[in-house]
C-alpha positions, 0 to 999 in steps of 0.5 A: 525480478519478472512481473507480468513478463517484464524484467525489472533489474532494480526493484525497491521494496517499500514498507511502512515498518520494519516489523512488516518486512521482518528479515525476509527482505534483508538481501533486497533494496528496502525502504522503510518509510514510516507511518502516514502519508507525509512520512511515506511521501518524504521517505520514498522520495529520499529512497528514489534518489538513493536507489534509482529503482525501476520498480517500486513495490509497496508491501504492508498490512491492511484492514478489510471488511471484505477480504479474509485475514491472511489474504494478499490483495493487489491494489491498483486504485487508491483513495485519500480517505481522510480528504474531506472537504464536502462542506465547501462543495467538493466531492467526497475524497476530492482534493480541493483545487486539484485536477487529479481524479478522486480515485488514483488509478496507478499500479501493476495488476497481478492476475492470480491475486485478489483485487482491492481498492485501497483507502489511505488515511492518517488514522487507524480505522476501526469502524469501516463504513465507506463502500468506495474502498475495501482495503484500509491502510495509511500510506499507499495513496501517497506512495502510488502518487509519488511513483506516478509523478516520478514515472516509476512502475508501482506494485502494491500488495497488502496482507490483510491483518484485521477486519477494520473493526473493533478488534483491529488493533489486537488483530494487527499486533498478532497478524503483522508477524505473518506478512513478511513470509507471505510476501516472500513466498509470493516473490521468491517461491518460498526461497 
């Protein structure tokens, strides 16, 4: 697989849920890491041990108040949106006593795709109010962090399934079935 003129021989496609992949990636190295940052971290580390990938590609659904439903957005910046320790004097989204910046900047960029800043948290957001991020989901921060720590290139593409609003749950259920084919077309030109 070639991305930005670099050939990768052993990419690992990472999804939270099997329903996000459908059957479109059944011939590829795939890991289903589960919902949330802890599941994503643990299961990605196991998949890295098993597959020894030279590229990690996170594909999945996300909400957004900025991007239209059905859009595919490339994320290279990640925020842990549920890290909230401002009462103790820490910056919004800052992990206490960590030297890591609030915004994790890690990932490959694809020129012809929309660019987004991904906010990952362990709750399904239905009332998006934070201007610091415009793509809302539950695993990418953890996956990007593990990829960076393991020194493996990382690509994160999100299919916008909902508006991160009052209709998000119903929209996600309806839109998730279209994500896999949108990703398959991107990587394999509809093959």
